[in-house]
Phi, psi and omega in degrees: 000137178288150179278140181295147180290140180291143179284127181283137179266107181262007186297325181292322179293320180295318180297322180294320180295320179297320179295319180296314180296317179298320178296321180297319180295315180298318180298319179296318179296319180297317181295321178297316178298318178298319181295317179296318180296319180295322179294317181294320180294321179294321179293324181291326183270357182294143179283120180295146179292146182295132179290144180300133180296136179292138182270119181292138179298143179281118181259124180290135179281346182282127180292161181297143180269156177286137178237101183306321181294324179287329180284343185300319181297317179294320179297319179298318180295315179295322180294320179294326176290329178289306177217128184299331182260020182300141180232152180284137176250315181202165177220125181241138180225130180196158333283175187239142171235192186298335184261003179121227179291128180294165183301325180262019185277178182212156177235138181224126175253141176237124178242159180212169171273147178300144179273356180202199181284330184275135180236017179278173181302133180092348179289161183289138176252143181289177184275345177286124184235151172238118177262130176240110183244145177283137176213116184055039177084353180249164179264121179254132185255152179209133179265146179201174175243147183210165176301154180298144180229205181238143177287133176245118177299153180304140187297135170274326171273105185288161185306313184301320179289320180295318180292323177296319178294321179295322178295320177297333179273004174104013179293140181290149181239029184264016177083017181256353185255162173220167179227151174219151180242130181196175178275136178251116176294325181298317182262355179054045180194164174286144183223157166258132177244134174261122185241149175281175179298334180274357178095006179282133178284118182261327180214149170233138180234145177297128181287355178255313187256349183070009180282150180287131177265127185255342183266000000 
């Protein structure tokens, strides 16, 4: 009888292959870790891009202009402190350009005590007067006496609207004109008047509706 072939022992080859495969896996993991670390280090050392320079706000060199309508509340407060029953008599603004009160312009409010019991528009105003004039942007007050006048209710047609209407009607905007607000006996209502430098009335506007008065 022939003798059986001996069984080959492959355990050493299998162990060697497992070691080789395991080493390859470990090497791949190490290389991956090194690559990630190098990317992170490069990102940390990268020079950040320059931030956009902040744009400084543009500041207009032109000083603030006088706004008669905005000054009216302060004028009313000062007049009430002067006399509790103070009433408006007139408002003067000069000189004027296309944008309103010129840079070298001034605003003047005139208040008085009522001359009688009635304090509505057109009623008599007493001779005691309070003048409020703009000086360096503030209202400076001065007391005086003047001939009796007429009470003018506070304008419903504000200065800015009246001046815009006057410009549409052809008023010059070269700084030679002025405007005043007062009671008109002729029209039996408060009016805005556009005057030349010599004091000639060039236009009259309704103090309520801002419409041009032609009569």
